[in-house]
Each structure stands twice: as structure tokens, then as C-alpha cells.
N, C-alpha and C positions, 0 to 999 in steps of 0.2 A: 327573341333569343337570338345568339352568335352560337353557333356550334362547328367544332373545333378537330380535326381526324387524326391524332398519333399514329401513322400508315395509311395509305390511300391503296390497297389492294382491290379485289373484288367484291368484298362485301361495305367496303364501305363506301367506295363508289356505287352501289345500288343503293345503301340507303342515304346517301346525301343526292342522286337523282329523284328518288322518292318523294324527299323533302321537299325538293325542290316541284315534285310535278301535282303533290297534293297543295299547293300553296299555301302549306305550315311555314316554309322558310323562303327567304331570298338570296339568289345564288351567290349578293356578295354578304353575305351572313354565315357563309361555310366557307371556312379555309382546312389545309390539310401540310402535313410535310412526309418528306418520303426519304428515304434513302438514296434512290434515283431522280434526282433534281429535274433532268432533261425528262424522265417519262413521267411524273409530277404533273411539269406546264402542261403537257399534252393531255392529259385524265385533268385537269383543273380549266385553265385560262379558256378552254374554248366553249366551257359550259356558266364562265364566270364565274367561276368559283376562284379562292386567292392559295397561292402556292406560297408557301412558309420556307423559310430555309430550317430550321430545326423544331424540337417540341416545347422551347422555351417559348419561342415565337406565336406558336400554336396556342398556348397557355393563355398568355397574356392578350390573347386576342377572343377567347374564345369564353362563355358563360358556362357551355355542355364542351366537357372533354370525351371525347368516344377514345378507346383504346383500342386499335384495328391492326395491331399489328402480331404478327406469330408466337402463340404461346409463351415459350421458349424463350422471346425479345424483350416480353412486357416488364421483367424488374430490369433489365439495360436500360430501356429508354424511359422508367419511370426516375429511376433514382436522381439522375440531375434535373429535375425539378419536381422532386417529393414534395417538398416545403410552398411551392407557385403551387400547385394542386389543391394545397389546403381550403383554400377560399373556392373553389370551383367545384360544377356537378360532375362525379366521372362515371362514365358508363364505357362499361368493357364487351365487347362483342369475341374475344380472345377465347376460344374452346377450351373448356376445362380449370379456367382459371376462375375460381369461385372467391366470394367472400371472406374467408381466413385468407384466403394468399394476398388479398389486397388489403387487409387489416395489417400483414406483416410487411408489406410492402411499403404503403402508404404513411403519410404521419399521421398519428394519432387525433382524430375527429373528423379524418376526409370525410365528405361524404359521395358512395361510391355505391355501385348498382353491376352485378354481374347478369349480362343477356346473351341469348343466343336465336338471332337471327338468321332467317333464310332468305337469298336472293329475288324472291316475289317481292321483297317490298320497294324492288325498285318501279315497282306501277302499282303500288299500294296495294298490292294483293299477297300481303306476305305473313308471317308472323313473326312474332316477336316474344321467344320465352323469358322471363325476367326471375332470375332466381328471388323466389320469397323472402329469401334473407337480408338484407341490407341495411343501409344508413341514411338513405335521405330523409328529409323531415316529412312530415305529410304531405306540407304545398310540395315541395320541389317532387315527392312520388307523382301525386296530382297533374304536374308540370311537364314530367317526362309520359306517363301514359298518355295524357291525352296529346303531346306531340309523336309518340310512336304510335297511336292510334290511326295517326293519318296512314298510316305507311304499310298496316297492318292490324294482328288479330293480336292482342297483347295479353297473354297469359302467364298469370305467375307460378311458378311451379317450387316445389322442394329440390334443395342440394341435391339430395340424393336421386332425383329422376333426371337432372339436366343433361347428362351423357345422354341417356335413349331418347330425350326432346330435343339433344341435336341429332341424334343418328336418324329420326323418324323427320323432324323438320327440315334441316339441312342437306342430308341428304337424299331425301327424298324424291326433291327436284331431278335430281338426275338420273332416275330408275323409272320416272315420269315422261323424261325426256326422251328414255328408251323406248318406254311406251308410245309414245307419240310417233316415234320411228317409227316403229316397228307395224305399227297401224297403216302409219303412212306408206310403206314400205308394201304392204297387201293391199291397197287400193291402187297406190299405182301398178301393181301385178296386174288387177284386175280391170285396166282402163284408164282410170282415174288422174288425171295431170298433180306432178309433185307440188307444185302449190299448194293448189286444191285440196288434195289429201291431205298436206299439216295442217291447214288452217283447219277444216273440219273435226280430225283429229284432235287439237289442241282445243279450240271450241269447247268441241263434245265433253274434255277434260274439265273445262272452266265450267263449264254449264251444271254437269254434276256436281262437282263441288259444291256450288253455290246452290243447290238445291239440297244437298245436307245438310248444309250447314244453317237452311231458313227454314228445314222442316226437321230436325233433329231426327230423321228417321233412318231405323239400324241400316249400315249399308246392305246385309243381307234381305230385309225388305225390300232393299230399291232395286236389288238386281233379278228377287224375285217377281218386282211388278212388270219390268219389262220382259219375262220369259213366258211363254203361251204353250199350253201340255199340246207336245207333240212339236214346239216351232223351233224360228231359227234360232232365237238367239241362245235357247237351252240347251241346242248342238252345238252353238259355240263354245258355251259354259261348260260344258262337260269335256270336251276336247281340251279347256283350259285345264279342269280337274286333273285330266289323262296323265298332264303334262307336268303335273307338279306347279303350276301358276304361286297359288298360296303359299305352298311350303319355300319356294323360290325365294319370294318377298322375304319369307320370316329367315329365313337362312341369310340373306343377304345385310339385313337388321342386326342378327349375331355377328357377322366378322366382321361389321359397324363397332360393334361396340366391342370387341376383339382387338380393334387397335387404337392402339396408343395417340392424341392428336402430337402432330409434330410444328 
């Protein structure tokens, strides 16, 4: 399958990198266009991806077209290739642009799916939340699901829940990165080398997440399993509770939900 990206920002680059890393797609079967041609070439050619002049060239090249521009740009970039897209699989990663929007913007009968991926797809450990309502055929859906499963967890979700899914999955990596940095700072404060501190914190996050996914354990039970009576971990947990750790996380998600995509 040839994959074309209309827009090649951070998310598109993460997906393209993940597809190649997973072995699902060869570099030469990935192409993209973007407004800044020089920047596009810097982001594609060293990886073996193809750089195209415009969306029409991307659509002509690709079997699956990923719409990866800012939400406010979607209609403007799709209008010139509206008829050309009718024979393609169209996948959107534009936040907040959902099934009804694409039904209006695309030619009748065009097969499309809206998704919410996150940047860890670049290392095949991401999440791709897919709008449950789509116009792909059963075969196309299975094909897309198999492809996206190579770069992360594929999770169908009702349209009304895409916003909160985007907040948790899409914004969450920034919050986790802050946590890694804070743990690293604490370790450095107590004598650990900076590089080692970040590696320890990063691997701890990866391992804890994989453990929860593998076992399905409630996070509270996982926390309890590490907290011995009168021990060191419960002392740290108590301090996080005093400082409003969980409330701060919930407040951050609430703030994301109040902010409209741009």
C-alpha cells in the first residue's frame, strides 16, 4: 500500500516513521506534500520518502491519503482534489474534524475515517483512536486496522468521545514527558547522572504502562502493590496527594477540553 500525507508536520512524520520502523511500509511507498517545499524535502528525502509539489500529486501516488493539516486548513486543501479522492481511502488526523465534516467536504461515496493518533506511533507504541462512524468498506477497515495496529493500539470510539480521547492520548505524552523530566531532576538532585536519570524514568514509564496493559489491573491496585505498610513508596504517595497530584492532572485535561483546536 502506498501512503500519501497531505501536510507533513510532527504527527505525519511520526506516523510515517512508525510505518517504516514496523516494516509495514517501505520508505519509497510513502510520499507527502507541504506548503514549505524546502522543509518538506529536509523531512522526507533523508528517510527515503517522496516529496511532492501539491496535494494532487500525493493523491495520484497514494492508495491511502492521510489528511494531516491543521483543522482550519482541511477544507481548503481538499477542495481542489475532491473528485480525485473519491477512489481513495481517506484517513484524517486533523483534530476535531469528524465524519459529518468529511461527508460535507468530500465527494459523495468517498471512503473516509477520522482518527486521533499520538506521537509514540513513531516507535510503534502509540494509540490510534478511530471514529466508530466511518464510510470504509469492511475490507478497507480491516486493512486500515491491520496497518495502524503495527504502530499502536487501535481503539474505535464514538464521535462524542473523540475530544476527550484526544486530550488523554494526544496531550498526555506532554504531561508524561514533564513527569519524566521531574523524576530526572529529582534523581540528579540526589547524585544520579542526567542521562541515566532520564533513562531510568523513561523505562519505568514504559514498563508500568506495559504491565497495566498486559494484566488489566486497576491502577490503584498496582499502586497498592508497591506501597508497603510504613514504607518509602507510601511516603512519596502521601506527599503527591498533599500536593494535589491527581487533581492537577484532571484539571489539565479539563483545560484541554475547554480549548478549541486551531
